[in-house]
C-alpha positions, 0 to 999 in steps of 0.5 A, a space after each residue: 499499500 503506497 498511500 493508505 488512508 489515515 482513517 481506514 488504512 485502505 488505499 487512497 489516491 495520490 495527493 488525496 487526503 483520504 480514500 473516497 469512502 472516508 472523504 464522503 463520510 466527512 461533513 460537507 462543510 469540512 470537505 469544503 474547507 479542506 478543498 480550499 487552496 490558500 496559505 492555511 491549507 496545511 493547517 486545516 489538513 493537520 487539523 483533519 489528521 489530528 482529529 482522526 488520530 484522536 478517534 473523532 468520528 469522521 461524521 463529527 470532524 470540524 475543520 477551520 475555514 
């Protein structure tokens, strides 16, 4: 597995944060914020990965705008 999903450990696409199944489980607002490409993009990605590591259910993840 070159690129395992940090949530479910299934393969994910290169340059993708999560596999498609896990991505679709995130709240729409979190996905919208994570899709923004600006100077805070890396910070939002770290928020996502930190919450996953802490065991926050994907449906409950919140990411800063």
